[in-house]
N, C-alpha and C positions, 0 to 999 in steps of 0.2 A: 315415399312415392309409390303409388300403385300402378301396375301395368294391366291394361284391359285387353282381353282376348275374347271378346264376345260381340254381340250386335250383328248388324248386317251391312255396315258401311265398308264393304270389301275394298273399294277403291279409295277410301279415305277422303271422299269428296267434301264432307261437311267441314273439314278443317284445311282444305287445300287453298292456299293463299291465292293462287292464280284463278281458281274457280270463284272464290269469294269476290275477287275484283271484277270478274265478269258479271256476277250477280248485281253488284253495286252499280255498274254501268247500265245494266238492264233496267234497274229500278229508277235510276236517274232519267232514263228515256221514257219508260212506260208507267212509272208509279209502282206502288206496292201491290195493288191487285186490280182486277177488272171484273166487277160484279155484275156482268150482264150475260144474257143467254148467247150461246154461239149462233143462234138463229136470228139474232138481232140484225136489223138492216144496216147497222154500223158495227163493224168489227175491226180487229187489228190484224195486219198481215203476218205478224209473228206466229200466230197459231197455225196457220196453213204452212208456214215455213218450217216450223218445228215438226209438224206431222209428216211433211215431205222428207225431212232429214231422218226421222225415226224409221220410216218405211225403207228408205235407201240403206240405212245402216244395218237393218235387220233382214234385208232381202225380201221384203214384202212389196206388193203393188201399192198399198195405201195404208193409212193408219188414222186413228182418232186418238187424241190426247185429252183426257178429262182430269178432274181435280184429285183423284185418288185411285189406287189400285182396287179398292173396294167398289168404287163406282164403275170402273171399267168392267169388272166381273158382273155386277148387277145389270148394267146396261145390256150386256149380251144375254145373260140368263133370262131376264124378263122379256126380252124380245122373242126368244125361241120357245119358252116352256109350254105354251099352249098347243103347239103343233108337233112336238116331239116327245118321245118317251126318254126321260133322263136316266142315264146309267153313270153312277159315280164310281171313280177309282178309289183305292184306299188313301186315306190321309189328305183328302181334298180340303182346302181351307174353307172355313165358314163363309167367307166372302162369296164363294161360289154356290152356296146353298140357296134353295128356295123352299120354304116350309121347313120341315125337320127331317131331312133324309138321313139314312143310316149307312154311310160309306162302309164297305166291307172291311173286315179285319183279315187281311191275307197279304201275301207278297204281291208286288206289281206283276210279276210273271204269271202267277196263278190267276190274277184278275184278267190279264190279257187272254189267257187260254179260255177262261170261262166266258168272257165277253165276246170273243170272236165266234164261239159256238152259239151263243145266245142271239147275236145279230144275224148270223146265217140261217138260224132256224125261225126267224120272224120276218114278216113282210112290212111291219110298221116302221116309220122313220125313227131313228134313234139319235140321241144327242149324248156323246161320250165326253165326260169331264174328268180331266186328270192333271197332275203336275208334270212338269218337264223333268223333275229330279226330286230326290229326297235329300234335303239338306240336314236332316237330323241324324239319319243313319246313311252316311254319304253314298249316293248311288245316282248316276245319270241314266235316264231312261232312253231307250231307242224306240222308233216307231215303224220299223219295217214290217211289223205284224199287221199293219193296215192292208198290206197286199193279200192277206189271207181272207179278207172279207169279200164275199161274192160281189161281182161288179154290178148286179142289179139291185143291191141293197142301198137305200138312201141313208147316209150317215153325215152328221156334223160333228166335228171334233173340236173341243175347246181345251186348250193347253195353258196352264198357268205357269209362266216362266219368270216369276218374280225373283227367284234366287239364281236365275241363269243369265238373264239379260245383262249385258255389260261385262260378263266374265267368262262365259262359255262360248265355244266357237273360236275360230282362228283369230278374230279381231273383236271378240266380245259381242258378236251379233246375236247370240242366244240360239234358241231351238228352231225358229221358224224355218230356216233353210234346210234343216235336217229332216223335216217331215215329208214323206213321199207325197207327190202331187198325183191324185187319183181323180178321175172324172166323177165318181160317185161319192166322194168325200169332200165336204166343205171344211176347210181348216181355218180356225181362228186362234190366235195366240194373244193372251192378255198378260200384263205384268204391272206390278208396282214399279215406278221409277224412283221410289224413295230409298231403295236399298243401294245397289252398286252405283247407280247413276246420280244419287244424291239430290233428286228433284221431287218435290212434293206433288206428284201427279201419277196418273195411270195411263197406260197405252193399250190400244187394241190394234192388232195387226191382221190383215187379211187381204183378199182380193178387192179391187175397186168396187165390184158388184156388191160384195158383202158389206163393205164400209159404207157405201151409199145407202143401203137399206138401214143400217144402224143409225145413220144421221137423221132418219125420219122418226126415231123413237122419242116419245114424250120425255123419257128420262134424260136424253141428250139435250133436248130443247129446254128443259126446265132447270138444268144445272149450270152454275157459274163455272167458268174455265179456271185452270191454274193461273198462278201469277205470271203475267206476260214477261216481266223482267227476268224471272228465273228461267223461263223457256228460252229467252234469247241467250242466256248463259249456256244452256244445253246446246243450242245450235252452234255456238262458237267454241265449244269445248272439246271437239273431237280429238284434237292433238293431246289435250290433257288426259282424256280417258285412255288413250292408247299408251301414253307414258306411264300412267298409274297401273294399267293392266300388266305391262311388262315388269314393273316393280313387284306387283302382287305375285306373278308367276315365279319371279326370281326368289321371293321370300318363301313361297310354298315349296319350291324345289330345295332350297337351302334347309328349311326346317325338316322336311320329310327325310332329307339325307342325314340329318342329325339323329332322328329317332329311329330310322330304319324300319324293319318289319317285325318289331318285337310284339310278343303276344300282349293283348289287352288294348291295342290301339288300332283303329280302323280308319282308313282314308283312301281316296282315289287320286290318281295323278291330276295335277293342274286344278284341283278344287280345294279351296282354302279352309275346309272344315275337317277336323280330326275328332273322331269319337273316342272317348276314353271309357273303356268297359269296366269302370270302377266307380261305384256309387259314392265313394267317399273322397274321390280325387279333389273335388272342389274344396272340401274342408281342409285337405292337406295343403293345397296351394295358397289359400287365402291368407294365412299368417305370414307367408313369404312375400306378400304384396302382389300376388298374381290373381287376378279375377278372371275367371272363365265363365262361359255360359253353363249354368248349373241349375236345373229345375226339373221337377217331376213331370214326365210325359210318357204315355198319354193319360195315365191315371194321376191326377193331381195329388193323390194321397200315397202314391208309390215312391220308389227310390228315385233320387235325382238322376237326370240324364246329363252327363258331363261332356261338353264339347269345347274344343279350342277353335276359335274363329280368327284367322289371320287377316290382316289388311295390308295395303301397300305402304302404309306409313310406319310399320314396325321396323326397327333397326335390326341389323344382324346381331348386335350385342343383346338386345332384348330377346330375340328368338333363341339365341344360344342359352341364355339364362332360363327361358321357359323350358327348353328341351331338357336341360339338366335337372330342373325341378320335377318335370313329369317322369323322367326315368327314375329319379329318387322315389317319387310317390309310388311308382309301379313296384319297385323293389320292396318298399315298406309294405305295400299291399300283399305281396307274396309272403313276406315274413309273418304278417298278421294271420294270413290264411294257414300257414304251416303251424303257427302256435295254436290256433283254434283246433286244428286237426289233432295236434299232439295232446291237447288237454281234453279232447272229447273221448 
């Protein structure tokens, strides 16, 4: 039996029996899909209901739900790119790109300092594009730096919260409510709902004014919506999400308590991703039946980036076995390093 500690199903929704039952009930009511434009003169009330729920849960005035996280990003990007100068933060996902931009290679803090200065020195409207966090090298970003932008500068901020929505914030509301509200800064948050929330869809969060503008986009009009039955499950699953979030946080606290603050492991509180600073950890764990996220990034020809991703479905026994195997791998890595130094 192999144990899997990778992927992005942080709340274990794809295999949650209660959620699956809600999906089946939704499909029985609405069918498998609804292949018509949201601007059609005939529509289903579940779409508006789901968007109202998403906005309320995330602390926004309004939202749009589309068929994927990619589409949510492109709907916003294509609506704004002609009237703003785009400034990309490091490690922005290709779904947020238009053309072939070159996101800078630097820390988020360095980008913030550079960007604030750049915006304040310019009079043209700018569109800032960033992530809410870094899930590869675990770090959750703050946005108080927006207060440093001069009040007469016109700014639109787009934040990708795909790895935060559902698991960060007090009740999994994500980043939207943590971003300062400033009169000169329009804030839009987009996210894939296919990760923690387990729904094949994408969401756009913003003020009613912004969302109403985006509903006029040809991209919105021309795209089919997500499965209405699955959206009905999302609407009715708030208690399930909260239950699984508490399980995830319990698992994260339990696991980080086992591994402690030993050298070679990087993580932050209440976020279920642990970076193992050993390129060979995945090779060590695989024969033990433990599969972690292990791939080369950002250079596909470089050394593997090894991360443990926890979810709410992992048992305490599985987590204890994982911790013991990781600690053993770290000890083995130290011994190998010492042997290499001795032989050199």
